C-alpha atoms as an extended CHARMM CRD file, in Angstrom:
* protein
*
       131  EXT
         1         1  MET       CA             -6.3760000000      -14.2610000000      -32.6050000000  PROA      1               0.0000000000
         2         2  LYS       CA             -3.7850000000      -14.1830000000      -30.0330000000  PROA      2               0.0000000000
         3         3  LYS       CA             -4.0310000000      -15.8470000000      -26.6520000000  PROA      3               0.0000000000
         4         4  PHE       CA             -2.5590000000      -14.0540000000      -23.5500000000  PROA      4               0.0000000000
         5         5  GLN       CA             -2.7140000000      -14.9140000000      -19.8700000000  PROA      5               0.0000000000
         6         6  ILE       CA             -2.6440000000      -12.2930000000      -17.1560000000  PROA      6               0.0000000000
         7         7  THR       CA             -2.8360000000      -12.3220000000      -13.2650000000  PROA      7               0.0000000000
         8         8  PHE       CA             -4.8230000000       -9.7650000000      -11.5610000000  PROA      8               0.0000000000
         9         9  LYS       CA             -5.2050000000       -9.7090000000       -7.8280000000  PROA      9               0.0000000000
        10        10  GLY       CA             -4.2910000000      -13.1670000000       -7.5100000000  PROA      10              0.0000000000
        11        11  GLN       CA             -6.7040000000      -14.5770000000      -10.1440000000  PROA      11              0.0000000000
        12        12  VAL       CA             -5.4040000000      -15.8700000000      -13.6010000000  PROA      12              0.0000000000
        13        13  TYR       CA             -7.4470000000      -14.9240000000      -16.4930000000  PROA      13              0.0000000000
        14        14  GLU       CA             -6.9490000000      -16.1480000000      -20.2500000000  PROA      14              0.0000000000
        15        15  LEU       CA             -7.7750000000      -13.5970000000      -23.0610000000  PROA      15              0.0000000000
        16        16  ASP       CA             -8.1160000000      -13.9150000000      -26.6990000000  PROA      16              0.0000000000
        17        17  VAL       CA             -7.2770000000      -10.8930000000      -28.5200000000  PROA      17              0.0000000000
        18        18  GLU       CA             -8.1920000000      -10.0070000000      -32.0840000000  PROA      18              0.0000000000
        19        19  GLU       CA             -5.7420000000       -7.9500000000      -33.8710000000  PROA      19              0.0000000000
        20        20  ILE       CA             -7.4640000000       -4.9220000000      -35.9390000000  PROA      20              0.0000000000
        21        21  GLY       CA             -6.2510000000       -3.0530000000      -38.7100000000  PROA      21              0.0000000000
        22        22  SER       CA             -5.2110000000       -5.7900000000      -40.6800000000  PROA      22              0.0000000000
        23        23  ALA       CA             -6.6490000000       -6.3480000000      -44.2740000000  PROA      23              0.0000000000
        24        24  THR       CA             -6.8070000000       -9.9440000000      -43.9580000000  PROA      24              0.0000000000
        25        25  PRO       CA             -7.7980000000      -12.0420000000      -40.8600000000  PROA      25              0.0000000000
        26        26  ALA       CA             -4.9190000000      -13.8330000000      -39.3260000000  PROA      26              0.0000000000
        27        27  PRO       CA             -5.1300000000      -17.6850000000      -39.8740000000  PROA      27              0.0000000000
        28        28  ALA       CA             -6.3310000000      -19.5850000000      -37.0570000000  PROA      28              0.0000000000
        29        29  ALA       CA             -3.3530000000      -21.2140000000      -35.0370000000  PROA      29              0.0000000000
        30        30  THR       CA             -3.2550000000      -25.1030000000      -35.1970000000  PROA      30              0.0000000000
        31        31  LYS       CA             -1.0230000000      -26.8890000000      -32.8240000000  PROA      31              0.0000000000
        32        32  THR       CA             -0.1150000000      -30.5410000000      -33.4980000000  PROA      32              0.0000000000
        33        33  VAL       CA              0.9020000000      -32.3860000000      -30.6730000000  PROA      33              0.0000000000
        34        34  ALA       CA              2.7830000000      -35.8430000000      -31.1190000000  PROA      34              0.0000000000
        35        35  ALA       CA              2.0500000000      -38.7230000000      -29.0380000000  PROA      35              0.0000000000
        36        36  SER       CA              5.5800000000      -38.8180000000      -27.4980000000  PROA      36              0.0000000000
        37        37  THR       CA              5.2270000000      -35.0700000000      -26.3540000000  PROA      37              0.0000000000
        38        38  PRO       CA              4.0410000000      -34.7220000000      -22.6230000000  PROA      38              0.0000000000
        39        39  ALA       CA              0.9530000000      -32.8240000000      -22.0750000000  PROA      39              0.0000000000
        40        40  PRO       CA              1.4140000000      -29.1570000000      -21.1240000000  PROA      40              0.0000000000
        41        41  THR       CA              1.1630000000      -28.4770000000      -17.5810000000  PROA      41              0.0000000000
        42        42  PRO       CA             -1.5230000000      -26.1910000000      -16.0810000000  PROA      42              0.0000000000
        43        43  VAL       CA             -0.5050000000      -22.5660000000      -14.9970000000  PROA      43              0.0000000000
        44        44  LYS       CA             -0.3750000000      -22.3180000000      -11.2520000000  PROA      44              0.0000000000
        45        45  SER       CA             -1.7710000000      -19.0040000000      -10.0680000000  PROA      45              0.0000000000
        46        46  ALA       CA              0.3520000000      -17.0950000000       -7.6190000000  PROA      46              0.0000000000
        47        47  ALA       CA             -0.8150000000      -17.1120000000       -4.0590000000  PROA      47              0.0000000000
        48        48  PRO       CA             -2.5650000000      -14.1680000000       -3.0790000000  PROA      48              0.0000000000
        49        49  LYS       CA             -0.5060000000      -11.6460000000       -0.8550000000  PROA      49              0.0000000000
        50        50  ALA       CA             -1.2860000000      -11.5780000000        2.8200000000  PROA      50              0.0000000000
        51        51  ALA       CA             -2.8620000000       -8.4230000000        4.0210000000  PROA      51              0.0000000000
        52        52  ALA       CA             -0.3710000000       -5.7650000000        5.7020000000  PROA      52              0.0000000000
        53        53  PRO       CA             -0.1660000000       -6.4010000000        9.3120000000  PROA      53              0.0000000000
        54        54  LYS       CA             -2.3090000000       -3.9790000000       11.1890000000  PROA      54              0.0000000000
        55        55  ALA       CA             -0.8230000000       -1.2890000000       13.4710000000  PROA      55              0.0000000000
        56        56  ALA       CA             -0.8260000000       -2.3680000000       17.5130000000  PROA      56              0.0000000000
        57        57  PRO       CA             -4.1090000000       -1.3740000000       19.1610000000  PROA      57              0.0000000000
        58        58  THR       CA             -3.9510000000        1.7580000000       21.1610000000  PROA      58              0.0000000000
        59        59  PRO       CA             -4.0030000000        1.2870000000       25.0130000000  PROA      59              0.0000000000
        60        60  ALA       CA             -7.1910000000        2.2040000000       26.9620000000  PROA      60              0.0000000000
        61        61  GLY       CA             -7.3330000000        5.9470000000       27.7270000000  PROA      61              0.0000000000
        62        62  ALA       CA             -4.4580000000        6.9220000000       25.2170000000  PROA      62              0.0000000000
        63        63  GLN       CA             -5.0310000000        9.5840000000       22.7510000000  PROA      63              0.0000000000
        64        64  THR       CA             -3.6500000000        9.4410000000       19.2490000000  PROA      64              0.0000000000
        65        65  VAL       CA             -2.6210000000       11.8930000000       16.7000000000  PROA      65              0.0000000000
        66        66  LEU       CA             -3.8490000000       11.1660000000       13.1360000000  PROA      66              0.0000000000
        67        67  ALA       CA             -2.6030000000       12.0560000000        9.7900000000  PROA      67              0.0000000000
        68        68  PRO       CA             -5.1150000000       14.7100000000        8.3080000000  PROA      68              0.0000000000
        69        69  MET       CA             -4.2120000000       13.7020000000        4.6270000000  PROA      69              0.0000000000
        70        70  PRO       CA             -1.8380000000       11.4650000000        2.9050000000  PROA      70              0.0000000000
        71        71  GLY       CA              1.6790000000       12.3510000000        2.6080000000  PROA      71              0.0000000000
        72        72  LYS       CA              5.2770000000       11.5330000000        3.5700000000  PROA      72              0.0000000000
        73        73  ILE       CA              6.8580000000       12.2390000000        6.9150000000  PROA      73              0.0000000000
        74        74  PHE       CA              9.2090000000       14.8960000000        6.4610000000  PROA      74              0.0000000000
        75        75  LYS       CA             10.3700000000       15.4310000000       10.1940000000  PROA      75              0.0000000000
        76        76  VAL       CA              9.6330000000       13.8280000000       13.5850000000  PROA      76              0.0000000000
        77        77  ASN       CA              9.9610000000       16.2450000000       16.5230000000  PROA      77              0.0000000000
        78        78  VAL       CA              9.2190000000       14.0540000000       19.3430000000  PROA      78              0.0000000000
        79        79  GLN       CA             10.4170000000       10.6280000000       20.9690000000  PROA      79              0.0000000000
        80        80  THR       CA              8.9750000000        8.1010000000       23.2020000000  PROA      80              0.0000000000
        81        81  GLY       CA              8.7260000000        9.6210000000       26.7410000000  PROA      81              0.0000000000
        82        82  ASP       CA              8.7760000000       13.3110000000       25.6530000000  PROA      82              0.0000000000
        83        83  SER       CA              6.2540000000       15.6660000000       27.4240000000  PROA      83              0.0000000000
        84        84  ILE       CA              4.1010000000       17.6800000000       25.0570000000  PROA      84              0.0000000000
        85        85  LYS       CA              1.8610000000       20.4970000000       25.2720000000  PROA      85              0.0000000000
        86        86  ARG       CA             -1.2890000000       21.3150000000       23.3210000000  PROA      86              0.0000000000
        87        87  GLY       CA              0.0200000000       23.1760000000       20.0630000000  PROA      87              0.0000000000
        88        88  ASP       CA              3.4910000000       21.6180000000       20.1200000000  PROA      88              0.0000000000
        89        89  VAL       CA              4.6660000000       20.6300000000       16.8410000000  PROA      89              0.0000000000
        90        90  ILE       CA              4.9990000000       16.6500000000       16.7890000000  PROA      90              0.0000000000
        91        91  CYS       CA              5.9690000000       16.0510000000       13.1210000000  PROA      91              0.0000000000
        92        92  VAL       CA              6.1010000000       17.6770000000        9.6550000000  PROA      92              0.0000000000
        93        93  LEU       CA              4.0550000000       16.0440000000        7.0400000000  PROA      93              0.0000000000
        94        94  GLU       CA              4.9710000000       16.7040000000        3.1650000000  PROA      94              0.0000000000
        95        95  ALA       CA              1.9870000000       16.7410000000        1.0640000000  PROA      95              0.0000000000
        96        96  MET       CA              1.4770000000       18.3380000000       -2.5700000000  PROA      96              0.0000000000
        97        97  LYS       CA              4.8560000000       20.0350000000       -2.1660000000  PROA      97              0.0000000000
        98        98  MET       CA              3.8090000000       21.7590000000        1.1500000000  PROA      98              0.0000000000
        99        99  GLU       CA              5.1150000000       21.2160000000        4.7200000000  PROA      99              0.0000000000
       100       100  ASN       CA              2.2370000000       20.7800000000        7.0170000000  PROA      100             0.0000000000
       101       101  GLU       CA              3.0260000000       21.0400000000       10.8070000000  PROA      101             0.0000000000
       102       102  ILE       CA              0.8600000000       18.2790000000       12.9510000000  PROA      102             0.0000000000
       103       103  MET       CA              0.4850000000       19.6460000000       16.4190000000  PROA      103             0.0000000000
       104       104  ALA       CA             -0.4920000000       17.9890000000       19.5160000000  PROA      104             0.0000000000
       105       105  THR       CA             -4.2290000000       18.2160000000       20.3950000000  PROA      105             0.0000000000
       106       106  GLN       CA             -3.5940000000       18.0310000000       24.2550000000  PROA      106             0.0000000000
       107       107  ASP       CA             -1.0540000000       18.0920000000       27.0290000000  PROA      107             0.0000000000
       108       108  GLY       CA              0.4410000000       14.6940000000       27.8010000000  PROA      108             0.0000000000
       109       109  LYS       CA              3.3620000000       12.4470000000       27.3940000000  PROA      109             0.0000000000
       110       110  VAL       CA              4.4440000000       10.6710000000       24.1400000000  PROA      110             0.0000000000
       111       111  SER       CA              4.0150000000        6.6990000000       24.9310000000  PROA      111             0.0000000000
       112       112  GLU       CA              4.5020000000        5.8410000000       21.2320000000  PROA      112             0.0000000000
       113       113  VAL       CA              5.8490000000        7.0910000000       17.9260000000  PROA      113             0.0000000000
       114       114  ARG       CA              4.4490000000        5.1070000000       15.0110000000  PROA      114             0.0000000000
       115       115  VAL       CA              6.0990000000        6.8590000000       12.1120000000  PROA      115             0.0000000000
       116       116  LYS       CA              9.6320000000        7.7440000000       10.9500000000  PROA      116             0.0000000000
       117       117  VAL       CA             11.2950000000       10.2190000000        8.3680000000  PROA      117             0.0000000000
       118       118  GLY       CA             10.5320000000        9.1950000000        4.8660000000  PROA      118             0.0000000000
       119       119  GLN       CA              7.5910000000        6.9980000000        5.7660000000  PROA      119             0.0000000000
       120       120  LEU       CA              4.1890000000        7.3480000000        3.6380000000  PROA      120             0.0000000000
       121       121  VAL       CA              1.0490000000        7.7110000000        5.5390000000  PROA      121             0.0000000000
       122       122  SER       CA             -2.4830000000        7.8820000000        4.4030000000  PROA      122             0.0000000000
       123       123  THR       CA             -5.3190000000        9.9960000000        5.9390000000  PROA      123             0.0000000000
       124       124  GLY       CA             -6.3800000000        8.5740000000        9.4450000000  PROA      124             0.0000000000
       125       125  ASP       CA             -3.0350000000        6.9160000000       10.0720000000  PROA      125             0.0000000000
       126       126  VAL       CA             -1.8760000000        6.9330000000       13.7430000000  PROA      126             0.0000000000
       127       127  LEU       CA              1.3440000000        9.1420000000       13.8440000000  PROA      127             0.0000000000
       128       128  VAL       CA              1.7940000000        9.2840000000       17.7040000000  PROA      128             0.0000000000
       129       129  VAL       CA              0.0370000000        8.0350000000       20.6700000000  PROA      129             0.0000000000
       130       130  THR       CA              0.0160000000        9.8210000000       24.0850000000  PROA      130             0.0000000000
       131       131  ALA       CA             -0.9490000000        9.1970000000       27.5500000000  PROA      131             0.0000000000
C-alpha cells in the first residue's frame, strides 16, 4: 500500500493505493519515530480560490449583444461611442475553426465594449452594450 495526498477543489484527501500485478504483496510500511524527533506537522490545505469577478451590471434601458457560442474573439469592429445599425458586424467570433460574424440586433450607440481580440468567451457572455 502506498499513501498519497491530493488536493481537489481546495479539499485535501489522503488515498491508500494498493499496487496490483505484483506476485507477492508489498510488506506493510512501518515507521519508527525517535523521542527526539519532532512530531510531523499537519498538511495545510490551500485556501479555495476566490470566484472570478462578475461583469459590471448593464445600465437600465441598455441592450446587450451576447456570445451565441463559446469561442475566441477574432476581431472587434466597434469602439465605445460608435453609432451602429441593425445588421452591422460588431465583432467576429472564432469557434470550431470558423469565423462567425456577430451582428447588431438594433440601431443604437455603443456604450461599452466588454471584449478584446484574443479573449475567450462562453455562451451568453456580454460582448457589447448599446444604448
